[in-house]
C-alpha positions as CSV (number, residue, x, y, z in Angstrom):
1,M,224.2,74.5,131.1
2,L,226.2,76.3,128.4
3,L,227.7,73.0,127.3
4,G,224.2,71.5,127.0
5,K,223.4,73.9,124.3
6,M,226.2,72.7,122.1
7,S,226.7,69.7,119.9
8,N,228.6,66.7,121.4
9,R,231.4,67.2,118.9
10,V,231.9,70.8,120.1
11,C,231.7,69.7,123.8
12,L,234.5,67.2,123.2
13,L,236.5,69.9,121.5
14,M,235.9,72.3,124.4
15,Q,236.9,69.7,127.0
16,S,240.1,69.1,125.1
17,I,240.9,72.8,124.9
18,M,240.1,73.2,128.6
19,R,242.6,70.3,129.5
20,Q,245.3,72.0,127.4
21,T,244.5,75.4,129.1
22,Q,244.7,73.8,132.5
23,K,248.1,72.3,131.6
24,A,249.4,75.7,130.4
25,V,248.1,77.4,133.6
26,K,249.9,74.9,135.7
27,E,253.1,75.4,133.7
28,Y,252.9,79.2,134.2
29,S,251.8,79.1,137.8
30,H,253.7,76.1,139.2
31,L,256.8,75.7,137.1
32,E,257.5,79.3,135.9
33,N,255.9,81.0,138.9
34,R,254.1,83.6,137.1
35,D,251.0,85.3,138.5
36,I,248.1,85.0,136.1
37,W,245.2,87.4,135.4
38,E,242.1,85.6,134.0
39,Y,239.7,87.7,131.9
40,Q,236.4,85.9,131.5
41,L,234.7,87.1,128.3
42,N,231.0,87.6,127.5
43,F,230.6,85.3,124.5
44,T,227.3,83.6,123.8
45,A,227.0,79.8,123.4
46,E,226.7,80.3,119.6
47,E,229.8,82.5,119.5
48,I,231.8,80.0,121.6
49,E,230.7,77.2,119.3
50,R,231.8,79.3,116.3
51,L,235.2,80.0,117.9
52,L,235.8,76.3,118.7
53,M,234.8,75.2,115.2
54,H,237.2,77.7,113.7
55,A,240.0,76.5,116.0
56,W,239.1,72.9,114.9
57,E,239.4,74.0,111.2
58,L,242.8,75.4,111.8
59,G,243.8,72.0,113.2
60,Q,247.3,71.3,111.9
61,V,247.8,74.7,110.4
62,R,251.3,76.1,111.2
63,F,251.8,79.8,112.1
64,D,255.1,81.5,112.0
65,Y,255.7,83.2,115.4
66,Y,256.9,86.8,115.3
67,F,257.7,88.2,118.8
68,F,256.7,91.8,118.0
69,D,253.6,91.5,115.9
70,E,252.1,88.1,115.1
71,N,252.5,86.6,118.6
72,C,250.2,84.6,120.8
73,A,248.2,87.6,121.9
74,Y,247.6,88.7,118.3
75,H,246.3,85.3,117.3
76,L,243.9,85.2,120.2
77,L,242.4,88.4,119.0
78,S,241.8,86.8,115.6
79,L,240.0,83.9,117.2
80,F,237.7,86.3,119.0
81,E,237.0,88.0,115.7
82,A,236.0,84.7,114.2
83,A,233.6,84.2,117.1
84,R,232.1,87.6,116.8
85,P,232.8,89.1,113.3
86,S,231.7,92.6,114.4
87,L,234.8,92.8,116.5
88,E,237.8,94.5,114.8
89,F,240.6,94.0,117.3
90,T,243.4,93.2,115.0
91,R,243.0,96.4,112.9
92,R,244.0,98.4,116.0
93,F,247.5,97.1,115.9
94,H,250.2,98.1,113.4
95,G,253.9,97.2,113.7
96,W,253.8,95.6,117.1
97,V,251.4,93.9,119.5
98,I,251.9,94.1,123.2
99,P,249.9,91.6,125.3
100,A,249.0,94.3,127.8
101,D,247.5,96.3,124.9
102,T,245.4,93.4,123.7
103,V,244.0,93.0,127.2
104,R,243.3,96.7,127.2
105,A,241.5,96.4,123.8
106,L,239.2,93.7,125.3
107,A,238.4,95.7,128.4
108,E,237.6,98.8,126.4
109,Q,235.0,96.9,124.3
110,E,231.8,97.5,126.2
111,G,230.4,94.4,127.8
112,M,233.2,92.2,126.6
113,V,234.8,91.4,129.9
114,R,232.5,89.6,132.4
115,K,234.9,89.1,135.3
116,I,238.6,89.5,136.1
117,V,240.3,86.9,138.4
118,Y,243.8,87.1,139.9
119,R,245.6,83.8,140.2
120,P,248.7,84.0,142.4
121,A,251.6,81.8,141.4
122,D,253.0,79.1,143.8
123,N,255.9,81.4,144.8
124,T,253.5,84.2,145.5
125,W,251.5,81.9,147.8
126,L,254.6,80.7,149.5
127,R,256.0,84.2,150.1
128,F,252.6,85.1,151.6
129,Q,252.6,82.1,153.9
130,L,256.2,82.8,155.0
131,A,255.3,86.4,155.8
132,Q,252.7,85.1,158.3
133,L,255.5,83.5,160.4
134,N,258.0,85.0,162.7
135,E,261.7,84.5,162.4
136,T,261.9,81.5,164.7
137,E,259.0,79.8,162.8
138,Q,260.8,80.5,159.5
139,D,263.9,78.8,160.9
140,W,261.7,75.7,161.5
141,V,260.4,75.9,157.9
142,A,264.0,75.9,156.5
143,A,265.1,73.1,158.9
144,L,262.1,70.8,158.3
145,A,262.3,71.2,154.5
146,A,266.1,70.5,154.6
147,G,265.6,67.4,156.8
148,E,267.8,68.9,159.5
149,R,264.9,68.7,162.0
150,V,261.8,66.5,162.3
151,A,258.2,67.3,163.3
152,G,258.6,65.0,166.4
153,D,261.3,67.3,167.9
154,T,260.3,68.3,171.5
155,L,261.0,71.9,170.8
156,F,258.7,71.8,167.8
157,T,255.8,70.0,169.6
158,E,255.9,72.6,172.4
159,Q,254.5,75.2,170.0
160,A,250.8,75.7,169.6
161,A,249.2,73.2,167.2
162,E,247.8,75.9,165.0
163,R,251.3,77.4,164.5
164,R,252.8,74.0,163.8
165,S,250.2,73.4,161.1
166,M,251.2,76.7,159.4
167,I,254.9,75.8,159.7
168,L,254.4,72.3,158.2
169,E,252.3,73.6,155.3
170,A,255.0,76.2,154.5
171,A,257.8,73.7,154.8
172,Y,256.0,71.3,152.4
173,K,255.4,74.1,149.8
174,Y,259.0,75.3,150.2
175,L,260.3,71.7,149.6
176,R,258.2,71.5,146.5
177,H,259.6,74.8,145.3
178,Q,263.2,73.4,145.8
179,Y,262.3,70.3,143.9
180,T,260.9,72.3,141.0
181,A,264.0,74.5,141.0
182,G,266.2,71.4,140.9
183,D,267.7,72.0,144.3
184,V,266.5,68.7,145.7
185,D,266.4,65.3,144.0
186,A,263.2,63.3,143.5
187,E,264.0,60.7,146.1
188,Q,264.8,63.2,148.9
189,S,261.8,65.3,148.0
190,A,259.4,62.4,148.0
191,R,260.6,61.1,151.4
192,R,260.6,64.5,153.1
193,S,257.3,65.5,151.6
194,R,255.7,62.3,152.9
195,E,257.1,63.0,156.4
196,L,255.8,66.6,156.4
197,L,252.3,65.6,155.1
198,L,252.0,62.8,157.7
199,A,252.9,65.2,160.5
200,R,250.5,67.8,159.2
201,S,247.6,65.3,159.0
202,R,247.9,64.7,162.7
203,L,247.2,68.3,163.5
204,P,244.0,70.3,163.4
205,E,243.1,72.7,160.6
206,A,245.2,75.9,160.8
207,R,243.6,79.3,160.9
208,D,242.9,80.5,157.4
209,S,245.3,83.4,156.9
210,G,243.5,84.5,153.7
211,D,244.8,84.8,150.2
212,P,247.7,86.9,148.9
213,P,246.5,90.4,148.3
214,T,245.2,91.2,144.9
215,P,247.1,94.1,143.2
216,H,245.1,97.3,143.2
217,V,245.5,97.9,139.5
218,T,244.6,95.3,136.9
219,P,246.8,95.0,133.7
220,D,244.2,96.7,131.5
221,R,244.3,99.8,133.7
222,G,248.1,100.3,133.8
223,H,249.8,103.1,131.9
224,G,249.8,103.0,128.1
225,T,252.7,101.3,126.5
226,V,253.5,104.1,124.1
227,R,255.4,107.0,125.7
228,V,256.5,110.4,124.6
229,A,258.9,112.5,126.7
230,F,260.0,116.1,126.6
231,A,262.9,117.3,128.7
232,A,265.0,120.4,129.2
233,G,268.1,120.9,131.2
234,V,271.8,121.8,131.4
235,A,274.8,119.8,130.5
236,N,278.2,121.4,131.2
237,T,276.6,124.9,131.3
238,L,275.0,124.3,127.9
239,D,271.2,124.3,127.5
240,V,269.9,120.9,126.3
241,F,266.4,120.0,124.9
242,E,265.3,116.5,124.3
243,V,262.3,114.6,122.9
244,K,262.0,110.8,123.2
245,L,259.5,108.3,121.7
246,R,259.2,104.8,123.0
247,P,256.7,102.5,121.2
248,A,256.7,100.0,124.0
249,Y,256.7,99.0,126.9
250,H,257.6,99.8,130.5
251,D,260.7,101.0,132.4
252,L,261.8,100.8,136.0
253,L,260.4,104.3,136.9
254,D,257.1,104.2,135.0
255,F,254.0,104.0,137.2
256,Q,254.0,100.4,138.5
257,G,250.2,99.8,138.7
258,G,249.4,96.8,136.4
259,Y,253.0,95.9,135.9
260,T,255.7,93.9,137.7
261,R,257.7,95.9,140.1
262,G,261.4,95.9,139.4
263,A,261.1,94.8,135.8
264,Q,261.8,96.8,132.7
265,I,261.4,96.0,129.0
266,D,261.9,98.9,126.6
267,F,261.8,98.5,122.8
268,M,262.9,101.0,120.1
269,D,263.4,104.0,122.4
270,V,264.4,106.9,120.2
271,G,266.0,110.1,121.7
272,L,266.5,113.3,119.8
273,R,268.5,116.2,121.3
274,V,269.4,119.9,120.6
275,V,272.4,121.3,122.4
276,E,273.0,125.1,122.8
277,G,275.2,126.3,120.0
278,S,274.1,123.6,117.6
279,Q,271.7,124.4,114.8
280,R,270.6,120.8,114.2
281,L,268.5,118.1,115.9
282,Q,270.7,115.2,116.7
283,L,269.8,111.5,117.1
284,N,271.2,111.0,120.6
285,E,270.2,107.4,121.1
286,L,268.2,104.6,119.6
287,T,267.8,101.7,122.0
288,L,266.7,98.6,120.3
289,I,266.0,96.7,123.5
290,D,266.7,97.4,127.2
291,I,265.7,94.8,129.7
292,F,266.4,95.1,133.5
293,S,265.2,92.6,136.0
294,L,265.5,93.0,139.8
295,S,264.6,89.9,141.7
296,P,265.4,90.3,145.5
297,R,267.0,87.4,147.3
298,D,266.3,86.2,150.8
299,R,266.9,83.1,152.9
300,F,264.4,81.1,151.0
301,F,264.7,82.4,147.4
302,H,268.0,83.0,145.5
303,P,267.2,84.5,142.1
304,I,269.7,86.1,139.8
305,S,269.0,89.7,138.8
306,W,270.2,90.7,135.3
307,K,270.1,93.4,132.6
308,I,270.9,93.6,128.8
309,S,270.6,96.5,126.4
310,T,271.7,97.2,122.9
311,G,271.5,100.2,120.6
312,Y,273.0,103.4,119.2
313,T,274.2,106.1,121.6
314,H,276.6,108.9,122.2
315,I,279.4,108.9,124.9
316,G,281.2,112.1,125.8
317,A,280.7,115.7,127.0
318,P,278.1,117.6,125.0
319,N,280.5,120.6,124.5
320,A,283.2,118.4,123.0
321,E,283.2,115.8,120.2
322,S,281.2,113.1,121.7
323,V,281.6,109.6,120.2
324,A,278.7,108.0,118.4
325,L,278.8,104.2,118.8
326,Y,276.7,101.1,118.8
327,R,276.8,99.7,122.4
328,T,275.8,96.3,123.8
329,H,275.8,96.3,127.6
330,G,274.8,93.6,130.1
331,G,275.3,92.2,133.5
332,A,274.2,89.9,136.2
333,G,274.2,90.1,140.0
334,M,272.1,90.1,143.1
335,A,269.4,92.3,144.7
336,W,268.1,92.4,148.2
337,S,265.0,94.1,149.8
338,V,265.4,96.7,152.5
339,G,262.0,97.0,154.1
340,D,259.0,97.1,151.9
341,T,259.9,100.0,149.6
342,T,263.6,99.7,148.8
343,Q,265.9,97.3,146.9
344,V,269.6,97.4,146.7
345,Y,271.7,95.6,144.1
346,G,275.1,94.9,142.7
347,F,276.0,93.7,139.2
348,G,279.1,92.6,137.3
349,D,279.0,94.3,133.9
350,V,280.3,93.6,130.4
351,T,280.3,96.2,127.5
352,A,281.0,95.9,123.8
353,D,281.2,99.0,121.6
354,V,281.5,99.3,117.8
355,S,282.4,102.6,116.1
356,G,284.6,104.0,113.4
357,A,285.6,106.7,115.8
358,L,287.2,104.2,118.2
359,D,290.8,102.9,118.0
360,H,290.6,99.6,116.1
361,H,286.9,100.4,115.6
362,Y,285.8,98.6,118.8
363,A,286.1,98.7,122.6
364,L,285.5,95.7,124.9
365,G,285.6,95.6,128.7
366,G,283.7,95.4,131.9
367,G,283.2,96.6,135.4
368,A,280.6,96.8,138.1
369,S,277.5,98.8,139.1
370,L,275.7,99.4,142.4
371,G,272.2,100.7,142.7
372,I,269.3,101.6,145.0
373,Y,265.8,101.4,143.6
374,A,263.1,102.8,146.0
375,M,259.4,103.5,145.9
376,P,258.6,105.7,148.9
377,T,255.1,106.1,147.7
378,D,252.9,104.7,144.9
379,R,253.5,107.9,143.0
380,W,257.2,108.6,143.8
381,Q,260.1,106.4,142.7
382,L,263.8,106.9,142.5
383,H,266.8,105.0,141.1
384,L,270.3,105.8,142.3
385,V,273.1,104.0,140.3
386,A,276.9,104.2,140.2
387,Q,278.9,102.4,137.5
388,A,282.6,102.1,136.7
389,Q,284.1,100.1,133.9
390,V,287.4,99.7,132.1
391,L,287.4,99.1,128.3
392,R,290.6,97.0,128.1
393,W,290.6,95.9,124.5
394,G,290.4,97.9,121.3
395,D,289.9,101.6,122.4
396,R,291.4,101.5,125.9
397,H,289.7,103.9,128.3
398,K,287.7,104.2,131.5
399,E,284.1,105.3,132.1
400,E,282.3,106.1,135.3
401,F,279.0,107.7,136.2
402,I,276.7,108.3,139.1
403,S,273.0,109.1,138.5
404,L,269.9,109.8,140.5
405,E,266.7,109.7,138.6
406,Q,263.3,110.4,140.2
407,S,259.8,110.0,138.8
408,F,256.6,111.6,140.1
409,S,253.5,110.1,138.6
410,L,250.6,112.4,138.0
411,G,247.8,109.9,137.5
412,Q,248.1,106.8,135.3
413,Q,249.2,108.5,132.1
414,H,251.5,111.4,133.1
415,A,254.7,111.8,135.0
416,V,257.4,114.3,135.8
417,R,261.1,113.1,135.9
418,L,264.2,114.7,137.3
419,N,267.6,113.3,136.5
420,V,270.9,114.4,138.0
421,R,274.0,112.7,136.6
422,R,277.8,113.0,136.7
423,D,279.9,111.3,134.0
424,H,283.6,110.7,133.3
425,A,285.1,109.3,130.1
426,W,288.1,109.9,127.9
427,N,289.7,112.2,130.5
428,S,286.6,114.4,130.4
429,T,284.1,115.0,133.2
430,W,280.7,116.6,132.8
431,S,277.4,117.0,134.7
432,T,273.8,116.9,133.5
433,V,270.5,118.0,135.0
434,M,267.3,117.2,133.1
435,L,263.7,117.9,134.0
436,G,261.1,116.1,131.8
437,W,257.4,115.4,131.2
438,H,256.3,111.9,130.2
439,T,252.9,111.1,128.8
440,Y,251.6,107.6,127.9
441,W,248.8,106.2,125.7
């Protein structure tokens, strides 16, 4: 009906855009396995036509892409402003544009969002289906997908038809997942897929197990991406006061509602510190970027977890001459789920430091880290990590630490954190206990 009110030219343009959108959705959902949130907007037929005509005018125009500000989300907002000139979305953003903030801007505009739809990725669907099966049935999924067993096996046919239907559907989807991941070649995938589909077609419809549960918090209702933190504590018997500002985005212990659990992306986190006995405010750290990704492994999925951070920091006891340096630290490893609330992980780490205070002005080495990330309740999270590394080149020394940080969320936009940490570096050992207040907007 809406299309009927538009000109044929605009209808053809809209159909073309819809085809491209469907292609992009398939890439995100099927190939990259990202869950998608669809925000349906309340534009009139006239506004949609104006938006499409503006998109047509842009045609072959080339835009430089800037990750922090003029990104895809920003340009979408400018399209919406072309459709409805009274909107002033782009004026809200200065310096950086976070996609979650653009969605929040839309949701805050009264009457702008008509409906929100959650679209689980293929992997989310597959994990949900596998969770409906017991361990023996999961064994059949793995064996059928690998071609180690066939649907005509006597042990398989002895099971209830409904359960066989569920197993075959899961085996087919798992085989498609393996093909997309490059674990199975096209010929094997096509042959096994045909066998599974033929076997499935001979069975009655399986009981509908429903859809993967929709997250309770939509992206527009998650915590704000700007965070200010105030903390006080003791480091080696000295009183310490800190203030931190993070322009964006989300770390491992922030409230998880509206964000991906086990994922962290921090930009430009600035930390200022005053230590007892010092009369000045010290720049303690300036983290340019800090990414941490925990992806648990199981018998069906084998992702690699990883981390990378780079920025200015201080290493050393606060009551001694700590070393100011620029550090880049990263690692990769594996994580596993223990129950529904806990993940354990192990990484191999690499560290590179640059500072005029170091021997030869640099230090390079590596080590390992072990950690436990747990979420006993929606409001309580904790992260226990132990790390040891040897800087073998340049300034030769060892570093170790063990840290337990806990976060207690007080609503969406406030949290209390407690961090207890023990460090050793350059033949010096010190302990730190900090209690802080975090607020977001």
